[in-house]
C-alpha positions, -999 to +999 in steps of 0.1 A: -152+356+157-117+338+153-096+347+122-097+316+095-067+301+094-051+292+064-015+273+073-010+240+073-032+213+096-009+199+128-012+163+145-036+185+176-054+196+147-061+166+134-067+151+171-091+178+176-109+168+149-112+134+150-119+132+188-150+158+185-164+139+155-163+104+170-177+122+199-210+134+177-211+103+164-213+089+194-240+109+208-256+103+169-254+139+162-246+147+125-209+155+110-217+190+101-224+199+138-186+181+150-169+200+119-185+234+131-174+225+164-144+217+153-142+248+133-154+269+166-125+253+178-091+261+166-102+285+141-108+271+108-144+267+084-167+238+088-155+227+052-123+231+057-128+204+090-151+186+066-126+181+041-102+178+061-120+142+078-131+130+046-096+132+026-074+124+059-082+123+092-113+093+089-089+066+068-066+066+104-099+062+123-117+035+105-115+009+135-129+037+160-155+049+139-169+016+135-171+012+177-185+047+178-213+038+156-215+006+175-221+026+206-246+049+190-268+021+184-265+006+215-278+041+229-302+042+206-315+003+217-314+014+253-332+045+252-360+025+235-360-002+258-354+022+292-388+040+274-410+012+272-396-005+298-407+026+325-440+033+305-449-005+312-438-002+348-462+030+350-491+009+338-483-017+363-480+006+390-517+021+385-527-012+389-507-032+419-485-001+430-472-026+460-464-052+436-444-031+412-426-002+431-394-024+442-391-035+404-393+005+393-368+015+421-345-008+407-347+000+371-317+030+372-298+049+347-268+031+367-282-003+361-289+008+323-247+022+322-236-008+336-253-032+315-242-009+285-203-006+298-207-049+294-222-048+262-194-028+247-167-041+264-175-074+250-179-058+215-147-040+219-131-073+227-146-093+196-136-063+176-102-061+188-094-099+184-109-099+151-085-064+146-059-087+159-061-113+139-065-092+105-034-073+118-014-107+120-030-119+085-016-085+074+019-090+089+020-126+075+007-114+042+036-084+041+062-110+052+054-134+021+054-103+000+092-094+018+101-127+005+091-125-024+108-093-031+140-109-021+137-137-042+131-119-072+158-096-061+184-123-062+170-136-097+175-100-107+210-102-097+215-137-112+199-127-147+220-093-145+253-110-142+245-138-170+239-107-190+271-093-180+288-122-188+267-130-223+283-091-234+318-099-223+317-130-242+300-114-274+327-082-274+355-110-270+342-132-303+330-099-319+367-087-315+384-125-327+361-122-357+374-089-368+407-104-361+402-130-384+386-112-413+416-089-411+434-121-413+419-136-441+423-100-460+456-099-458+458-134-472+434-127-502+460-097-507+493-117-505+476-145-525+471-120-552+506-105-553+524-138-557+500-148-586+513-112-599+547-121-594+544-151-608+529-139-642+554-114-648+587-137-641+599-146-673+596-181-687+626-199-706+624-236-724+661-256-734+659-260-777+672-294-796+703-279-792+705-276-753+704-235-752+678-218-735+652-193-751+627-171-737+589-179-737+564-152-740 
């Protein structure tokens, strides 16, 4: 029994997990059987393999999973078709052997395999075309998003520049306002001093004889 590994998953481990699991899907087996086989090969538990598949590896092989499921369905249909055909041929063979022997001989595994390959290739081509269209759609969407992001970036730079200009203008106006307040404050103080000096100066008036006399 191999030791249970505790190290991180490598790319090779992920590839083995994907190949074995996809093979079990194609063959109609269970994923648990696949995880047990992988665990024996790389020295991990089936539970660890199952967790790795569902949390990480599966997302990278969605298209391959769909193809594997389609192959499994085709295999099932071919088996049913072969069983029915062979059964019908056997019944007819008892009734008229000389008429059905050639048909029975022509119904071989090679013929089934070729038909299966042709159907698979047609299905794969259709799937590949759909994937290409989807990829082109995603690329266009990504390009549009990049253009939109670039446009928003330019608008953001423009707004930042305007904000900086407004802040600069505000600082200038604020400085001018403070200077104006200081000037007005000094002018008010000077006006008070002038009034006080005027009040403190002595006042004189001339009497009838032409003499000056102080007025309190």
